[in-house]
N, C-alpha and C positions, 0 to 999 in steps of 0.2 A: 353252718353253710355260708361260704363267702358270697357276698352280693355280686350279681352279674354286672359286668361293665356296660354302661350305656353306650349304644352305638350312635354317634352323631353323624348326620349327613353334613356335607360342606355348608349347605344353606342353613342347616340347623345351628351351626356354630356362628357363621358370619352374619346371619340375619340380625340378631340383637346388637352385634357390634357395629353394623352399618346403621342401625336405628338410633344408637346413642350419639350424643354430641355434648359439648360443654354448654350446658343450659345457661342462658343469659338472664332469663326471667322465669321464676318459679311461681306456681299457683299457691299463694299463701293460705288458701282455704282447704288444701288437701294435705292429709297426713298419711304417712306410711302405716299400714296395718301392723299390729303387734307381731303377728306370726311371721310376716315378711321381714320385719326389722330383726327379729330373732335370728332368721337365716342369714341376714347380712352381718350381724354381729359375729355369728359363727364363722363367717368367711374371714373376718379379721383375726379371730382366735386361732384359726387353722392355717394362717399364712406361714409359709416356710421362712426360715431365717438362717443366716450363717451360724454354724455350730449348734443351731437350734436354740440360741440364747434369748431370742425375742427381746431385744433391747428397746422396748417401746411401751407407751401407754396410749390407748385410743380413748380420747376424751370426747364423749358424746354430749353435745350441747343441744338441749331442747328448750331451755329457758330463753324466751325471746327478749326479755329485758337485758339479760346478760349479753346476748348476741348483739343487741342494739348498741351496746357499748363498744363492741368490736368493729362495727361498720366504719367508723371514722379512721380506723387504723388498717382498713382493708380497701383503700382507694374508693371508699363509698359504695362498694359493691353490695347491692341489696340481696343478692343470693344468700348472704350470711344470715339474714333474718327471715326471708320469705320461704326458704326451703323447709322441709319437714324436720330433718335431723342434720345437724352440722357436726362434722367429725374433725377434731384437731389431732393430727398424727404427731405425737410427742416422742422424741428420741431421748434416751438416757444420756446424761452428761457426766455421770459419776460412776460409770461401770467399773467394777473392781472385783476382787476375790470374793466379796460377800455375795454379789449377784451370781457369780459362777457357781459358788457352793449352793445357793438356793436352787439353781437349775439342776445340779447333780442330785440334790435331795428330792427334787420332783421326779427325776428319772427313777430313783430308788422307790418312791411311792407308787408310781404308775406301773413300772416294769418289774419291781421286786429285785432289782439288781443291787447287790451289796455295794456300799460306798468304796470299800477297798478295791473292788474290781474296776472302779471308775477313776482310780488315782492317775492312771496313764492319760485318760482324756482330760483330766483336770490340769495336768502338767502341760499338755499341748495347748490348751486354751489360755492358761496363764502366760505361757511362754510366747505365744503368738500375739495375743492382744494386749498384755500388760507389760511385757518385758522385751518384746521384739520390735522390729521396724514399725509395726502398726501402732505402737504405743502413742506416737505423736499425732496419729490421725484417727484415734478411736472415736471421737465425736462425729467426724465425717462418716466413718464406717457405720455408726448407729443410725445416722440420718439416711444413708443409702438403704439400709434395711427397711426403713419406714416406707420408702417408695415401692418396695415389693408389696407391702400391705395395701398401699393405695391402689396399685394396679389390680390386685386380687379383689379388692372391694368394688372397684368400678366395673370389673367384668361380671362379678356376681350380681351386681345391681342391674346391669343390662339384661342378663339372663332372666331376671325376675320382673322386668318391665318397670324398673325404677330409674328415674333420671338422676344424673350427677353432674357436678361441675368441680373439677380439681382446681385448687387455688394456691398459688404461690405469691400472689399480689397482696401482701400484708406486711406489717412491721412486726417481726418476730419479738423484738424487745418489748413492745407494748402488749402484744398478745401474752407473752410470758408473765408480764406484770399483772395484767387484768385477771388472768387465769391462775395466778399464784403458782407458777410452775418452778421457778428458780429454786426455792427452798426444798423442793422435792427432787432436785437433781434431774430436771426435765427441761426440754425446750421444744417449742412448736416448730416443726420443719416444713409442714405442708398441711393443707386442709382440704376437705371435700364436702360440698353441700349435696344433700340427697333429698329427693322429693319428686314432684311431678311438674313438668313443663307447663308454662302458661300458654293459653291459646293465642296470646298476643306476641309470643316470642317468634319473631320472623326468622330467627336462625334455625328453627326446627325444620324448615323446608329448604334451606340453602344446601346445595350439593356439597358432600364431604370432599375436601381436597387432600389427596394423598398422591405421592409419586406412584408410578406404575410398579408392579411387583418386581420387574427386572431391574429397577433402579435401586431397590433396597434389599432384595433377596438374592443371594449368590450361592450356587451349588458347586461343590468341588468333589 
């Protein structure tokens, strides 16, 4: 029997999104419970991506000693260390036919689809990503996919009552070096700290600033 769709009221959806903000100070004594974190990891795994290729790795950092090394290359932002879990969203820089074939193999495993029936899909992906106009921007394409995962993760966190802070303020070269990403064909494109806001974070009570709906939403 198919699961029934959950009916959200407007306030049921927007409530957590109005509650969330980019946390400036985390309570370093609080840790996300394992069951809640498992759900958040699942939100990363289930994130949609172009062609379904999932050109990323989500590096979950809980080692505070390692995270302390990153602070100097993240504008001194203490969220890196004080949060419960720090996620580095890493995009693949070496996407090629090998990765495409791994994905097609996964389709065969999960859906039982013979590989010969996936030949057309393979030709489309190879042609579009590796031989067509997108070839020159494949790294940027992979990075943009990672931002879909970031948004999915932050929304899921808000719905579960977990605070987050997305972060682009860091030196990607240094992060890649410390996290040893280059040899693995990866680069860190964005990060997100997750945990619980400190009672001393004055930004928690500051009104959220957004343009009115009519300024950013248009119906035709």
